[in-house]
C-alpha positions as CSV (number, residue, x, y, z in Angstrom):
1,X,-36.6,-4.7,46.1
2,X,-37.6,-2.8,42.7
3,X,-37.4,-4.3,39.2
4,X,-34.1,-2.5,38.5
5,X,-32.4,-3.6,41.7
6,X,-33.4,-7.3,41.0
7,X,-31.9,-7.1,37.5
8,X,-28.7,-5.5,38.6
9,X,-28.5,-8.3,41.3
10,X,-29.0,-11.0,38.7
11,X,-26.5,-9.5,36.4
12,X,-24.0,-9.3,39.3
13,X,-24.6,-12.9,40.4
14,X,-24.2,-14.2,36.8
15,X,-20.9,-12.5,35.9
16,X,-18.6,-15.0,33.8
17,X,-15.2,-15.7,35.2
18,X,-12.4,-13.4,34.4
19,X,-10.0,-14.6,31.9
20,X,-6.6,-13.2,31.3
21,X,-6.0,-11.2,28.1
22,X,-4.0,-13.0,25.4
23,X,-0.6,-11.9,25.3
24,X,-0.3,-11.6,21.7
25,X,-3.6,-11.5,19.6
26,X,-3.5,-12.1,15.8
27,X,-6.0,-12.9,13.2
28,X,-5.4,-15.8,10.7
29,X,-6.5,-15.2,7.1
30,X,-6.6,-18.2,4.7
31,X,-6.9,-17.2,1.0
32,X,-6.5,-20.0,-1.7
33,X,-4.1,-17.7,-3.7
34,X,-2.6,-14.6,-2.0
35,X,-1.5,-13.1,-5.4
36,X,-5.0,-13.4,-6.8
37,X,-6.5,-12.0,-3.6
38,X,-4.3,-8.9,-3.9
39,X,-5.1,-8.5,-7.4
40,X,-8.8,-8.6,-6.8
41,X,-8.6,-6.0,-3.9
42,X,-6.3,-3.7,-5.7
43,X,-8.7,-3.7,-8.7
44,X,-11.5,-3.0,-6.4
45,X,-10.0,0.0,-4.8
46,X,-9.1,1.5,-8.3
47,X,-5.6,0.2,-8.7
48,X,-4.1,-1.9,-11.7
49,X,-2.2,-5.0,-11.1
50,X,0.1,-6.4,-14.1
51,X,1.9,-9.8,-13.6
52,X,5.1,-9.8,-15.4
53,X,7.9,-12.1,-15.8
54,X,10.9,-9.6,-15.4
55,X,12.0,-6.0,-15.6
56,X,12.1,-5.9,-19.3
57,X,8.6,-6.6,-19.6
58,X,7.8,-3.8,-17.1
59,X,9.9,-1.4,-19.2
60,X,7.9,-2.4,-22.4
61,X,4.6,-2.1,-20.5
62,X,5.5,1.4,-19.2
63,X,6.6,2.7,-22.5
64,X,3.3,1.7,-23.9
65,X,1.3,3.2,-21.2
66,X,3.3,6.5,-20.9
67,X,4.9,6.9,-24.3
68,X,5.9,10.5,-24.3
69,X,5.8,11.2,-20.7
70,X,8.5,13.4,-19.2
71,X,9.4,14.1,-15.5
72,X,9.7,10.3,-14.7
73,X,11.8,9.2,-11.8
74,X,12.6,5.8,-10.4
75,X,14.7,4.2,-7.7
76,X,14.9,0.9,-9.5
77,X,18.3,0.6,-11.2
78,X,16.9,-1.7,-13.8
79,X,14.6,1.1,-15.1
80,X,17.1,3.7,-14.6
81,X,17.0,4.6,-18.4
82,X,13.4,5.5,-18.3
83,X,13.9,8.4,-15.8
84,X,14.8,11.9,-16.8
85,X,14.4,13.3,-13.0
86,X,16.2,12.2,-10.0
87,X,14.5,11.8,-6.7
88,X,17.8,12.6,-4.9
89,X,16.9,16.3,-4.2
90,X,17.5,18.4,-1.2
91,X,14.0,20.4,-1.3
92,X,11.0,18.1,-2.1
93,X,9.5,21.2,-3.6
94,X,11.8,20.5,-6.6
95,X,9.5,17.6,-7.4
96,X,6.4,19.4,-7.8
97,X,6.4,18.6,-11.5
98,X,6.8,14.8,-11.1
99,X,4.6,12.8,-13.4
100,X,5.7,9.3,-12.9
101,X,7.5,7.7,-10.0
102,X,8.5,4.0,-10.2
103,X,9.5,2.5,-6.8
104,X,9.8,-0.9,-5.3
105,X,7.8,-2.3,-2.5
106,X,9.5,-4.8,-0.1
107,X,6.1,-6.0,1.5
108,X,2.4,-6.5,0.2
109,X,-0.8,-7.3,2.0
110,X,-3.3,-9.7,0.2
111,X,-6.4,-8.8,2.3
112,X,-6.3,-5.0,1.5
113,X,-3.8,-4.6,-1.2
114,X,-1.5,-2.4,0.9
115,X,2.2,-2.0,0.1
116,X,4.8,-1.1,2.6
117,X,7.3,1.5,1.5
118,X,9.9,3.2,3.6
119,X,12.8,5.5,3.2
120,X,14.8,2.7,1.6
121,X,12.6,3.0,-1.4
122,X,11.7,6.8,-1.2
123,X,14.6,9.2,-1.0
124,X,11.8,11.9,-0.4
125,X,8.8,11.0,1.6
126,X,6.6,13.2,-0.6
127,X,7.1,10.9,-3.7
128,X,3.8,8.9,-3.6
129,X,1.8,11.9,-2.9
130,X,3.0,14.5,-5.2
131,X,3.5,12.4,-8.4
132,X,0.8,12.3,-10.9
133,X,1.1,8.4,-11.4
134,X,2.7,5.9,-9.3
135,X,4.2,2.7,-10.1
136,X,5.2,0.1,-7.5
137,X,7.0,-3.2,-8.1
138,X,6.5,-6.1,-5.8
139,X,7.4,-9.7,-5.8
140,X,4.9,-12.6,-5.4
141,X,6.9,-14.0,-2.6
142,X,6.6,-10.9,-0.4
143,X,2.7,-10.9,-0.4
144,X,1.4,-11.9,3.0
145,X,-2.2,-12.7,3.9
146,X,-3.0,-9.9,6.4
147,X,-1.8,-6.9,8.4
148,X,-0.9,-9.1,11.4
149,X,1.6,-10.9,9.2
150,X,2.9,-7.9,7.6
151,X,3.7,-6.2,11.0
152,X,5.4,-9.4,12.2
153,X,7.9,-8.8,9.5
154,X,8.3,-4.8,9.7
155,X,11.0,-3.3,11.6
156,X,9.7,0.2,11.8
157,X,12.7,1.3,14.0
158,X,15.1,0.6,10.9
159,X,13.9,3.7,9.0
160,X,12.9,7.1,9.9
161,X,9.7,6.8,7.7
162,X,7.2,4.2,6.3
163,X,3.9,3.9,5.1
164,X,1.4,1.6,3.6
165,X,-0.1,2.6,0.2
166,X,-3.2,0.9,-1.3
167,X,-4.7,2.1,-4.6
168,X,-4.6,5.7,-6.0
169,X,-5.5,8.6,-3.8
170,X,-9.3,9.0,-3.6
171,X,-12.1,10.6,-1.4
172,X,-15.8,10.4,-1.4
173,X,-16.6,13.1,1.1
174,X,-17.3,15.8,-1.5
175,X,-21.1,15.7,-2.3
176,X,-20.8,11.8,-2.0
177,X,-19.1,11.6,-5.1
178,X,-15.9,9.5,-5.7
179,X,-12.9,11.6,-6.8
180,X,-9.6,9.7,-7.8
181,X,-6.4,11.5,-7.4
182,X,-7.7,14.1,-4.9
183,X,-4.7,14.1,-2.4
184,X,-2.1,12.3,-4.3
185,X,-1.3,9.9,-7.4
186,X,-4.2,9.7,-9.8
187,X,-3.4,6.1,-10.6
188,X,-1.5,3.2,-9.1
189,X,-0.1,0.3,-11.2
190,X,1.5,-2.5,-9.4
191,X,3.9,-4.9,-11.3
192,X,3.9,-8.3,-9.7
193,X,7.3,-10.2,-10.4
194,X,7.5,-13.9,-9.8
């Protein structure tokens, strides 16, 4: 018997017992503070998090950040007076000049600062990618620890479209140089309500 044959025979003789695959496999993530974890990761990936008490504070902050900005659209009724463009268009090309989009996110993930949005928040799927600046409003109570927890809550069959958004658009594949806003919004600001 050759050395090779001996090694293969030893491997064959010492195989561990087969175990059944788990029916449902999930990770558990333990963060001392989900909101702070979300903020830390969002900041790391180039986004900005602002903790606010209410929609009035959001309005004040937005007016300070974008004092003379036009082509603003929102799906948030409490901020409707900031908008001068509607997202309810037939042809998404009509939104090519959109500067600021303000939407709400029903679910956020602490481990990667991803925010779920679907057609309930986006009358046009192109909005997060075509706007120059994106604002998403979330609630602290909707932040879950990880993607496993997020997918337990999602019902992807309830809408025709949904996506996770994390930070502003970016790429680093061009000469190994980070470019922000390469394929979508140049910035992402997330307002966190209690």
